[in-house]
C-alpha beads as a LAMMPS data file, in Angstrom:
LAMMPS data file: protein, C-alpha beads

126 atoms
125 bonds

1 atom types
1 bond types

-500.0 500.0 xlo xhi
-500.0 500.0 ylo yhi
-500.0 500.0 zlo zhi

Masses

1 110.0

Atoms # bond

1 1 1 -35.077 406.868 -36.915
2 1 1 -32.409 408.318 -34.651
3 1 1 -29.296 406.413 -33.621
4 1 1 -27.275 407.445 -30.567
5 1 1 -23.900 408.656 -31.722
6 1 1 -22.024 407.137 -28.782
7 1 1 -20.579 410.420 -27.651
8 1 1 -20.379 410.837 -23.852
9 1 1 -19.288 414.460 -23.731
10 1 1 -22.001 415.897 -25.984
11 1 1 -25.537 415.088 -27.057
12 1 1 -25.110 414.418 -30.770
13 1 1 -27.499 412.283 -32.800
14 1 1 -27.278 411.342 -36.458
15 1 1 -30.199 410.338 -38.674
16 1 1 -30.123 406.848 -40.096
17 1 1 -30.292 408.321 -43.627
18 1 1 -26.846 409.810 -43.103
19 1 1 -25.227 406.375 -43.048
20 1 1 -26.513 405.633 -46.528
21 1 1 -24.391 408.538 -47.797
22 1 1 -21.394 407.138 -45.960
23 1 1 -18.228 408.111 -47.839
24 1 1 -19.729 411.220 -49.427
25 1 1 -20.654 412.633 -46.000
26 1 1 -17.163 411.729 -44.784
27 1 1 -15.611 413.502 -47.761
28 1 1 -17.770 416.534 -47.129
29 1 1 -16.822 416.605 -43.448
30 1 1 -13.109 416.162 -44.368
31 1 1 -13.346 419.224 -46.612
32 1 1 -15.096 421.204 -43.913
33 1 1 -12.487 420.259 -41.276
34 1 1 -9.670 421.201 -43.652
35 1 1 -11.296 424.603 -44.325
36 1 1 -11.884 425.150 -40.576
37 1 1 -8.253 424.322 -39.773
38 1 1 -7.032 426.664 -42.519
39 1 1 -9.486 429.364 -41.423
40 1 1 -10.608 429.731 -45.025
41 1 1 -13.774 431.766 -44.503
42 1 1 -14.912 431.619 -48.143
43 1 1 -14.580 427.838 -48.282
44 1 1 -16.328 427.435 -44.896
45 1 1 -19.267 429.515 -46.091
46 1 1 -19.460 427.648 -49.380
47 1 1 -19.482 424.293 -47.578
48 1 1 -22.101 425.476 -45.079
49 1 1 -24.336 426.476 -47.990
50 1 1 -24.112 422.903 -49.321
51 1 1 -27.255 420.730 -48.750
52 1 1 -25.236 418.266 -46.676
53 1 1 -24.683 420.946 -44.043
54 1 1 -28.233 420.445 -42.789
55 1 1 -27.269 416.909 -41.738
56 1 1 -24.479 418.159 -39.471
57 1 1 -25.148 418.434 -35.739
58 1 1 -26.063 421.921 -34.594
59 1 1 -22.823 422.298 -32.548
60 1 1 -20.694 421.614 -35.609
61 1 1 -22.596 424.147 -37.737
62 1 1 -22.450 426.802 -35.005
63 1 1 -18.765 426.171 -34.518
64 1 1 -18.107 426.554 -38.256
65 1 1 -20.071 429.814 -38.382
66 1 1 -18.200 431.161 -35.337
67 1 1 -14.773 430.282 -36.833
68 1 1 -15.678 431.839 -40.196
69 1 1 -16.815 435.019 -38.439
70 1 1 -13.714 435.135 -36.198
71 1 1 -11.331 435.256 -39.149
72 1 1 -7.779 434.058 -39.591
73 1 1 -6.365 435.495 -36.371
74 1 1 -8.618 433.610 -33.992
75 1 1 -7.419 430.755 -31.789
76 1 1 -10.671 428.808 -31.991
77 1 1 -10.215 425.115 -32.671
78 1 1 -12.846 423.089 -34.556
79 1 1 -13.138 420.556 -31.745
80 1 1 -16.722 419.489 -32.443
81 1 1 -16.114 419.084 -36.196
82 1 1 -12.947 417.079 -35.667
83 1 1 -14.649 414.938 -33.025
84 1 1 -17.528 414.179 -35.422
85 1 1 -15.048 413.374 -38.197
86 1 1 -13.139 411.002 -35.897
87 1 1 -16.322 409.198 -34.810
88 1 1 -17.738 409.020 -38.346
89 1 1 -14.543 407.469 -39.755
90 1 1 -14.800 404.683 -37.257
91 1 1 -18.486 404.157 -37.875
92 1 1 -18.264 404.152 -41.657
93 1 1 -15.098 402.135 -42.201
94 1 1 -13.725 400.102 -39.310
95 1 1 -11.828 397.834 -41.670
96 1 1 -9.136 400.455 -42.266
97 1 1 -8.390 400.710 -38.520
98 1 1 -5.702 398.210 -37.457
99 1 1 -7.382 397.916 -34.041
100 1 1 -10.335 396.061 -35.612
101 1 1 -8.410 393.438 -37.550
102 1 1 -9.233 389.853 -36.726
103 1 1 -6.678 387.885 -34.694
104 1 1 -6.286 385.291 -37.449
105 1 1 -5.369 388.060 -39.907
106 1 1 -2.526 389.331 -37.786
107 1 1 0.737 387.609 -38.604
108 1 1 2.396 386.858 -35.304
109 1 1 5.799 385.174 -35.405
110 1 1 6.567 382.731 -32.593
111 1 1 9.256 384.963 -31.054
112 1 1 7.248 388.212 -31.342
113 1 1 4.137 387.105 -29.440
114 1 1 4.138 389.837 -26.812
115 1 1 6.851 392.295 -27.857
116 1 1 6.836 395.325 -30.109
117 1 1 10.104 396.332 -31.729
118 1 1 10.674 400.120 -31.434
119 1 1 13.468 402.054 -33.102
120 1 1 15.657 403.864 -30.559
121 1 1 17.914 406.851 -31.120
122 1 1 20.075 409.025 -28.934
123 1 1 18.244 412.244 -28.044
124 1 1 20.820 414.333 -26.282
125 1 1 24.254 414.181 -24.668
126 1 1 24.182 414.756 -20.908

Bonds

1 1 1 2
2 1 2 3
3 1 3 4
4 1 4 5
5 1 5 6
6 1 6 7
7 1 7 8
8 1 8 9
9 1 9 10
10 1 10 11
11 1 11 12
12 1 12 13
13 1 13 14
14 1 14 15
15 1 15 16
16 1 16 17
17 1 17 18
18 1 18 19
19 1 19 20
20 1 20 21
21 1 21 22
22 1 22 23
23 1 23 24
24 1 24 25
25 1 25 26
26 1 26 27
27 1 27 28
28 1 28 29
29 1 29 30
30 1 30 31
31 1 31 32
32 1 32 33
33 1 33 34
34 1 34 35
35 1 35 36
36 1 36 37
37 1 37 38
38 1 38 39
39 1 39 40
40 1 40 41
41 1 41 42
42 1 42 43
43 1 43 44
44 1 44 45
45 1 45 46
46 1 46 47
47 1 47 48
48 1 48 49
49 1 49 50
50 1 50 51
51 1 51 52
52 1 52 53
53 1 53 54
54 1 54 55
55 1 55 56
56 1 56 57
57 1 57 58
58 1 58 59
59 1 59 60
60 1 60 61
61 1 61 62
62 1 62 63
63 1 63 64
64 1 64 65
65 1 65 66
66 1 66 67
67 1 67 68
68 1 68 69
69 1 69 70
70 1 70 71
71 1 71 72
72 1 72 73
73 1 73 74
74 1 74 75
75 1 75 76
76 1 76 77
77 1 77 78
78 1 78 79
79 1 79 80
80 1 80 81
81 1 81 82
82 1 82 83
83 1 83 84
84 1 84 85
85 1 85 86
86 1 86 87
87 1 87 88
88 1 88 89
89 1 89 90
90 1 90 91
91 1 91 92
92 1 92 93
93 1 93 94
94 1 94 95
95 1 95 96
96 1 96 97
97 1 97 98
98 1 98 99
99 1 99 100
100 1 100 101
101 1 101 102
102 1 102 103
103 1 103 104
104 1 104 105
105 1 105 106
106 1 106 107
107 1 107 108
108 1 108 109
109 1 109 110
110 1 110 111
111 1 111 112
112 1 112 113
113 1 113 114
114 1 114 115
115 1 115 116
116 1 116 117
117 1 117 118
118 1 118 119
119 1 119 120
120 1 120 121
121 1 121 122
122 1 122 123
123 1 123 124
124 1 124 125
125 1 125 126
C-alpha cells in the first residue's frame, strides 16, 4: 500500500511499512543528513549500504551518492534528504511540534490573549 507523501514539489511516495519503523527510520535519516552535511564520504557510503537505505526515495539515494562522489569541496546541498527528514518528523511525531498543541493545553493569560512579548535590543548607533 502506497501513501502520498504530501509533497507538492516532487513525486515522493513512502510505503506503509516504513511508518511501522517510525523512530528508527527517523534516526537513520538523521544520521544520513548529518553525514551529508558534514560531507563524510565514508559514513555516507556506510549508511547507504544499510538495509534501510532501500526504503529511501530514489531522489534521496541519488543525492547522497552524488554528494559522496563530489567530496568535501563541493557546494551541493542535501535538499531532498533534508526535505524528507522535515516531512517525516512531522508525520511521525506531531506532538513535539508546538503548532499542533490543543487550544486547551495552551496557557493564555487574560492580558496576553493576542500579543507576543519579544526581547528587543539596540542593534547599531546611527
